[in-house]
BAKE-257165 format. One line per 5 residues: their letters; for each residue x, y, z of C-alpha. Coordinates in Angstrom, 1 decimal. Example, Ala and Ser with C-alpha at 12.3 -4.5 7.8 and 13.67 -1.06 7.14 Angstrom:
BAKE-257165
AS) 12.3/-4.5/7.8 ~ 13.7/-1.1/7.1 .
//
This chain:
BAKE-257165
MTPAQ) 96.5/133.9/28.3 ~ 93.2/132.8/28.4 ~ 91.0/133.4/31.6 ~ 91.3/129.8/32.0 ~ 95.4/129.8/31.6 .
RVAAA) 95.1/133.3/34.1 ~ 93.4/130.7/37.0 ~ 95.9/128.0/36.3 ~ 98.9/130.5/36.3 ~ 98.0/132.4/39.7 .
VADGE) 97.1/128.5/41.3 ~ 100.0/127.6/40.3 ~ 101.9/130.7/41.3 ~ 99.2/130.4/44.9 ~ 100.2/126.6/45.4 .
ALFPG) 104.2/127.5/45.3 ~ 104.4/130.0/48.0 ~ 101.3/128.3/50.0 ~ 101.0/124.8/49.5 ~ 97.1/123.5/49.9 .
YRDLV) 96.2/126.7/48.1 ~ 94.7/124.9/45.3 ~ 92.0/122.9/47.5 ~ 91.4/126.8/48.8 ~ 90.1/127.9/45.4 .
ARPVS) 86.6/127.0/44.8 ~ 85.5/129.8/42.2 ~ 88.7/131.4/40.8 ~ 88.1/134.8/39.1 ~ 90.6/136.6/36.8 .
VAWAN) 90.7/139.9/35.5 ~ 92.9/141.3/32.2 ~ 92.7/145.1/33.8 ~ 94.8/145.8/30.6 ~ 92.0/145.4/29.1 .
MPFQG) 89.3/147.0/31.0 ~ 88.3/150.6/30.5 ~ 89.8/153.5/32.6 ~ 91.9/150.9/34.1 ~ 95.3/152.9/33.6 .
GAWAD) 97.0/151.7/36.6 ~ 97.9/151.6/40.1 ~ 100.3/154.3/40.0 ~ 101.3/157.6/38.3 ~ 103.6/158.1/34.8 .
WDEDG) 105.1/160.9/35.7 ~ 107.7/162.3/33.4 ~ 110.7/163.8/34.9 ~ 108.9/167.3/34.9 ~ 106.1/166.2/36.3 .
RATPT) 108.1/164.3/39.3 ~ 110.9/166.9/40.5 ~ 108.3/168.8/42.3 ~ 106.5/166.1/44.6 ~ 108.8/163.3/44.7 .
PRSCH) 111.2/165.9/47.0 ~ 108.4/166.7/49.1 ~ 107.2/162.7/49.4 ~ 110.7/161.5/50.4 ~ 111.4/164.2/52.8 .
RTGRT) 112.2/162.1/56.2 ~ 109.6/163.7/58.3 ~ 111.1/161.9/61.2 ~ 107.0/160.1/61.9 ~ 108.0/156.9/60.4 .
GSRAS) 108.9/155.2/63.3 ~ 112.5/154.4/61.8 ~ 115.3/154.6/64.0 ~ 118.0/154.7/61.5 ~ 120.1/158.4/61.2 .
T) 119.2/160.5/58.0 .
//
């Protein structure tokens, strides 16, 4: 997509969620993050071996989440 096409798609999506959104967008900006150097994404891309240790630790319930659901 060209920058203008990305802006048009984003504004159309915003308008679908929030009627009147189009009127609030004065100077839109679009960034193709996949084309930016050193922007590999917002999450880690682990293989099964790399996921083996931290996942169980991060998913372990500590009782500090405020949830009243039973474990």
